[in-house]
LUMMARDO-152699 format. One record per residue (C-alpha): x, y, z. Coordinates in steps of 0.2 Angstrom, whole numbers, plus 2048, in hexadecimal, padded with zeros to 3 digits. Layout:
% residues N
XYZ...
***
This chain:
% residues 842
E2B1423A8E381463B6E4813D3B7E4D1383C9E5712A3D1E4B11E3DAE511173EBE4D1063F0E3B1043F2E2F0FB3FDE280E93FBE1A0DE402E0D0DF40FE040D0416DF20CC41CDF00CF42FDE70BE432DEB0AE428DE009F42CDEE094433DE4085439DE608144BDE0070445DF206D441DF406B454DE5061458DEC04F457DF8054464DEC059471DE9048478DFB04647EDFD047490E01059496E1205E49CE140654AEE0C0764B0E190844B2E1808F4C1E130A14BDE200AD4C0E1D0BC4CCE150CA4C2E220D74BDE200E94BFE1F0F34AFE2E0FE4ABE2210C4AEE1010E4B0E0911349FDFF1224A6DFE130499DFC14249EDEE149493DE815B490DD6155492DD514749FDC713A49CDB713C4A5DB51344B6DAE1224B6D9C11F4B6D941194C6D8710C4C9D771144D1D771124E4D671084E4D610FC4D7D4F0F64D6D4C0E44D3D510DF4C2D440DB4B5D440CA4ACD4B0C949AD3E0CC48CD310D2498D2B0E048ED190DE489D1B0E5478D2A0DB474D210CB47AD120D046FD1E0D2460D260C0464D140B9465D0C0C2456D030B744ACFB0B8439CE90BB43FCE60CC438CDC0D1428CDE0C6418CDA0CC407CDE0C83F5CE90D33EACEC0D43D7CFA0DC3CDCFE0E73DCD100EF3DED190F83EBD2A0FE3EDD370FE3FBD471073F6D4F0FE3E7D430F03E7D310EF3DFD260E13E5D180DB3D9D0A0D03E0D020CA3D0CF50BF3D9CF20B83E9CED0BC3FBCF50C7409CF30C241BCF70CF428CFE0CC439CF40D2448CF80E344ED040E645DD000F6466CF50FB458D020F944AD020EB43DD140E543CD130D742FD0B0CE421D0C0BE417D080BC404D040AC3FCD020AC3E9D0C0B23DAD180C03DCD290C73D7D360D33DDD3F0DE3D1D500E73D7D5C0F13CDD6C0F43D7D701063D9D811053D0D8D0FB3C7D960F43D6D870ED3DDD810E63CDD920DD3CCD8F0D63DED7E0D03DAD850C63CBD920BF3D5D850B83E2D750B53D7D7C0B43C5D720C43C0D750D63C1D630DB3C2D570D13CDD470CB3C7D410BD3D2D300B43D2D290AE3E4D1A0A43EAD1B0AA3FCD210B9405D220BE417D240D041BD280D942BD270EC42DD250FB437D21107429D1110941FD120F8416D020F241ECF8102418CFF100407CFB0EE405CE90F140BCE70FE3FCCEA0EF3F0CDC0E53F8CD00DD3ECCC50D53F9CC60CC409CCC0BA40ACCB0AC418CDB0A9423CE709C41FCF108F429CFE08F41BD010A241DD040A0430D1009142CD1A09D420D1B0AA42ED2209D43AD2F09742DD350A942CD350AB43FD4009B440D4C0A1432D4F0B143BD510AA44CD5A09A449D6409D439D670AF438D670B144BD5F0C2449D520C8455D450CF449D380D4456D450DE460D480E8450D350EB44ED350F0460D410FE45CD34107451D2510345CD1D111467D26112478D1C10E488D1111D48CD1212447AD0912246AD1612945ED2211C455D3411E454D3A127444D4311743ED3B10C431D3D0FA42DD380EE41FD3D0DC41BD370CF40FD3B0BD40FD360B43FFD350A23F8D3209B3E7D3208B3DED400903D2D4D0953E0D5408A3EED590983F9D4E0A4402D4F0B63FDD500C440AD4E0D6406D500E3414D4F0F6415D540FC427D5610E42CD6110843AD6C0FD42FD680ED426D6E0DC42BD800D8425D820EA41DD7F0F642BD8010542CD7910341AD67102419D630F640BD680E440AD640D43FFD680C3406D660B2401D650A540ED6609240ED6C08441AD6E090429D7909C420D770AB415D800B5408D7F0C8406D7A0CB3F4D790DD3F6D7B0EB402D7A0FE3FFD7310E407D61113405D5B11E3F6D5A12D402D6B12A408D721293F7D6B13A3F3D75142400D871493FDD8D13F40CD82132414D7B137425D7E12C434D6F120437D75119448D6811D454D7411F463D8611F469D8F119478D9A12747FDA111E48FDA210D497DA71084A9DA90F64ABDAC0EC4BBDB00DA4B6DB50CA4BFDBD0BC4B7DBE0AC4C0DCB09E4BEDC00944B3DBD0A34A8DAC0A84AEDA90BB4ABD9D0C54B6D9C0D74B3D920E74B6D930F44A8D8D1064AAD8B10D499D8811F493D7D120484D79130479D6A13046DD6E13545BD5C136456D4B13A45ED4012C464D4E11F469D46113475D4E102472D61101472D680F2469D790ED470D860DF46CD890D347AD910C1479D820B5478D880AB487D8A0BA492D780BB49AD710CB4A0D6A0CB4B2D640DD4B3D640EE4ABD610FE4B4D5E1104AFD6811F4B6D5E11F4C7D5F10D4C9D4E1094C1D4C0F84BAD4B0F84A7D440EB49BD510E2490D510D5482D5C0C6481D560B647AD5E0A547AD710A5478D7009846AD630A2460D5F0B545ED690BA46DD6A0CD469D6A0D7478D600E7479D5A0F3486D490FA487D4810C48ED39112498D3812248DD3F12647DD4E13147BD50141471D5E145466D6D14A470D66143480D7113848BD6D12A497D7711F4A3D7310C4A3D7A0FE4AED7A0EC4A8D7F0DD4B2D840CD4A9D8E0BD4ABD920AD4A2D9F0A149CDA709E48BDAA0B1488DBB0AD491DC309C490DCE09549CDDD08D492DE70864A1DF608C4ABDEF09E4ACDED09F499DDC0A7494DD40AA483DC80B8481DBB0B2474DAF0C1476DBC0CD470DB00DC46BDA10D7474DA60D2486D9D0E248CD8D0EA484D940F2475D8D0FB466D860EE45AD8D0ED449D940FF44ADA5104444DAE11344BDA511645BDB111E467DAE11E47ADB812048ADBA110495DBE10D4A7DC00FA4ABDC30F24BBDC80DF4BBDC80D34C9DD20C34C4DDA0B44CEDEA0BA4D7DF60B24CADED0BA4BBDF20CB4B4DE70D54A8DED0E049ADE00EB493DDC0F9487DE010A48EDEC10E49DDEE1044ADDE910F4BCDEB1044CADF00F14CDDF00E94DEDED0D84E6DDE0D74F1DDD0C64FADDD0B84EDDD80C44DFDE20D04D4DD90E14D1DDE0EC4C3DD60FC4BCDD91024AADD31124A3DD311A492DDB12B490DD412D47FDC3127478DC6115471DBD10C463DBC0FC46EDC20F547EDCA0E4481DD60DB48CDE10CC48DDE50C349DDF20B64A3E010B34ADE0D0BE4A4E1F0C24A2E230D349AE300DD490E300EF48EE380FB481E44108486E47111477E3811D476E32123487E2312C47FE1B11C478E2110C480E1E0FA47AE1B0ED487E1A0DB482E120CD48CE140BA48BE0C0AD496E180A44A1E0E0944A1E0908A491DF608848DDF007648FDEC07347DDFE075478E06069485E0305B479E1006346DE1E06247BE1B04F47DE1704B46BE29045466E2B05445AE3B05D45BE3106D460E3E07446DE3707F47BE2608547AE29093485E230A447EE2C0AF48AE3C0AE480E350B8472E300C647CE3E0D1477E3B0CD465E290D3467E2E0E3470E3B0E7463E300E4454E220EE45CE2D0FC461E350FD44FE240FC447E1D10B452E2D11544DE2B11243BE1811543BE19125445E2512C438E1912842AE0812B432E0B135441E0A131454DFD12745DDF112E46ADF8121476E08120481E0A10D480E050FE476E040ED47EE090DD474E010CE47CE020BC479DF10B3476DEF0A0475DE809F463DF509C456DEB0A1447DE70B4449DED0C4450DE20D3455DE40E545ADDB0F0466DDF10246BDF0100475DEE0ED475DF40E0469DF00CD469DFE0C3461DFC0B045DE060A5468E0F09D459E170AE456E200AB466E2809B461E3709A457E37094445E3D083449E2C080453E2208A446E2907E438E2606E442E13072446E11078434E0C08A436E1A08F429E1308441CE05090417E0C0A1419E1D0A3421E1E0B641EE0F0B842AE1A0B6439E260C3433E190D1432E0B0CC43FE110D844CE150E6440E030E3438DFA0E3449E040F244FDFE0FB43FDEC0F9444DF0106452DEF112445DE310A439DD3104441DD610B452DDD11D451DD411F440DC4115440DBA10F430DA811542EDA1104427DA60F4420DA90FC40FDB7106417DBF0F8420DCB0F5412DD5104418DD80FC429DDE0EB423DE60F2413DEF10041BDF50F4429DFC0E941BE050F7413E0C0FD423E130EB426E1C0ED415E240FD41BE2A0F442BE320E6420E3B0F3415E420FD423E470EE42FE500E4422E610E741AE5B0E3409E4A0E5400E480D33FCE3A0CF40AE320DF405E310DA3F3E2C0C83F7E1E0CF401E160D93F3E190CB3E7E0F0BF3F3E010CC3F4E000CE3E1DFF0BB3E0DF10BA3ECDE70C73E3DE80BE3D2DE80AC3D6DD70A33D4DD009B3E3DC708A3E4DB70923DEDC00993CEDC00AB3D3DCF0B73D4DCD0C13E4DD00D13DADC10CD3CFDB50C93DDDB10DC3E0DB90EC3E5DC10EE3F7DB20F93FCDA70E93FBDB00E340BDAA0D3411D9C0D2405DA80CC3F8DA80BA400D990B03FDD9509E3F8D9A0A13E5DAA0AB3E7DB00A23F6DB90AA405DC20B83FBDC20C6407DD30C340FDDC0C13FEDD30D03F7DD20DE405DE20DB40EDEE0DB3FEDE40E73F3DE20F3401DF50F3403DF80F53F0DEC1043F0DF610D3FDE071083F5E0210E3E5DFC11F3ECE0D1203F6E1611E3E5E0B12B3DDE101373EAE221343E9E2D1423E2E401433E0E401543E9E3514F3F8E3713C3F9E2A135405E2514540DE15149402E0F137406E13139419E0A14A419DFB143411DFA13441DDFD13E42CDEF14A427DE413B425DE8135437DE614643FDD614A435DCD13A43BDD613744CDC912D457DBD12E449DB612243CDBC12742ADB4122419DBD11E409DB812E402DBF137412DD012F40DDCE1343FBDCB146400DDA14740BDE513F3FDDDE14C3F1DE315A3FDDF51553FCDF614E3EAE051533DFE0315B3CEE0914B3C6DFA1423CEDED14E3C6DEC1453B6DDA14A3B3DDE15D3B7DD015E3C4DDA15C3D4DD114B3D7DD61393D9DC71333D1DD112A3C4DDB1203D1DCD11C3DDDC11173CEDCE10B3C7DD51033D7DCA1073E6DB81063DEDBD0FB3D0DC30E93CCDCD0EB3BCDDF0E53BBDE80EC3ADDF60E33A3E050EE39DE120EB38FE210F738DE2D0F7380E3C10237EE4B107374E59114377E6511E36DE7312B371E7313C36AE80149370E8313F380E7113E385E6712E385E5712F37BE49122380E3C11C374E2E11237CE1D10B37AE12108389E020FE387DF40FC393DE70EE390DD90E3398DD10F339EDC10FD39ADC210E391DC01183A1DCE10F3ABDDD11B3AEDED1193B6DFD1233B8E0A1163B4E1B1173BDE2A1143B0E3B10F3B5E4C10D3ABE580FF3AFE6A1033ADE7A0F83AFE800F33C0E6E0F03C6E6A1023C7E581083C4E5211A3C1E401203C3E3B12A3B4E2A12F3B9E1712B3B6E0E1293A5DFB12C3A6DF212039BDE011D398DD610E393DDD100389DE910A37FDFB10D37AE0611C37CE1711F372E2312C378E35131375E3E139384E4F141386E5513A397E65144397E7613D39CE7412D3A6E811273B2E811153A9E7B10E399E6810A398E620F8397E4F0FA396E4010339DE360F93AAE260F93B3E200F43C4E320F53CBE2C0F83DDE1C0EE3DCE141003DAE070FA3CDDFA0ED3CFDFA0E63BEDFA0D43B6
***
């Protein structure tokens, strides 16, 4: 082990969003509002945040000069036939018949199959009544653990007495092969089909027929799309919940882009018991992209009225990733109702959008299918309320933060160029993603054009009567903070409540926001490399309980802009006072994690949240005179991971970070935040300490992280992508398996759930002026394959601590060693572990 002096180290990172309940404020809302403040004249920016770029963005898309009369929603005849399909096809008995769909084997022991009537010559469903079962062996240990958490078994063997199938594959033909003879029709079969229809439309809010349409022959053709779809909804006397199994080549419900999902549904909600790639994908060295198309460019012209009503026209460029794409499922906020969709020459297109309270999924039906690599330009007009809320006094709240325009549905890491024109009331300013190109007053309206200079993962905006503060230190990347000059109506009750809350003005904290944001950017640029932007806007929003980060644009909670006296009086400091110290630092970090570097799926989202949490810890260390807040921060994260919740689960035991949101369910409780945020931070912090050397300090770690950012700039990254970059830079001391791989670390902490316990005993003697250390390190409560390279420190007098090095240890085991430490500057007291919270352990 190498002997070196350890400098003061880092401490704690905090979750980005804590559920600080706005209900704390509700009793005050009935108090008469204070007089409205007059909005200040909109200040000019210190400079227009335009960025000279080597490759300028493409010119904005244009609406076709002439548009045909728009089609009504849901007018597609094939789609209507699918919505109205009934169980009126062939009926036949089956006995001891089995068929397999990916990991699941269905056995129909005895009973009757009733087929749906064909649509465009294709049978898309069947109902089974009788005795049947599903047998499913999850593909790996992680999924078996997940299944046991949700359903108390690691292999599914479930009996059912009815099953409703929907499909676009060869299921109908396969079922017919098992026919033992014809049977009469059944009203009960039709009733079971109707129950499934209600389940998907009302409870899951999933347009099943729109998904079936994706694989149906396009108008004027006879060939189906290359996609395939299968879903089974099962009921039985021995389980109260409905069981849903889905295999979808375009990504299954709740786990897309993965193709296989198992869900349990009851009382209008569902748990995701399993989600994993299909067998074909699992056999590939790297899973292929199953998303049928991408959006590459968006031009949006939006008008926001004083009452919050949004009316917009979006011109969207689509590029097919597969042959045969004829239906384009997109995400649009349910209350934004589409009035028309047109193709590149102004031809009206069919589109799908059902009732806003049910399966309101938006999709565009093309006149002919696209070939892989073929692009098309589409124009959509839409409007509605509730996507943007008028909060009073020129305060607005964007509810539809990712789907105020037709966006990729359930897709991570799609990067596109955006041009956005906003028309707002004269007193209202828009701050959006990208760069402001123009801003002017046109009569009673304010008009602003924003354009992205680089592809963005998502587009968003904030609006209000803002006052600003601009950083001056860094002219290459400015921080511009915005706070509303007037107070939203729902907070006026505080001013008249009799509580000693002081001033509720938010503009007094502008300089603090700017200073914190600017400091965070300087620190993160040093660690992770520069952003592809020339500014970041920090904006106040009217909610108190969350922050959010878009590319170049951050939402900060209004309570952040109030001083600690007000925060204490309204109770937001009671649950998590440290949140307010790092909320800006955390959200700014998402400019790197989630924006500059995207994540490929829900399994990789831990990097976005965990890395932002880790970044906040760096901010705490480098902006405070002592490391106390840093250390307190890591102590808090450690406690959150290891404390049991009300359901009796420790978050760290609920599943690995790569399970993402699936770790939260009705059995484990809402453990996602207290698992992914802190453990993701610990993972990166532990890697940081593994990279640290006395000769190079932080340089190896910074080089690895900057390589990761550069390699996946404006791209989605997977967990394995991150691992590969870390392996490119790993030091010799990290190669404990002598294969230049970090499997030992990722298996233990990224893909695993084990938390080791360590004991360290030591004694010292002096020989010829050298200090000889005898120690015994014990690792317990882990499996035989668990490996860790344990950092060991020696504590000296005068509170000085020296880092000795790393000791590899495998399994529940003990290691004893005698080490000559040479001549020490002070007498030794003891050997210690986890001095810098660099070891996630009990």
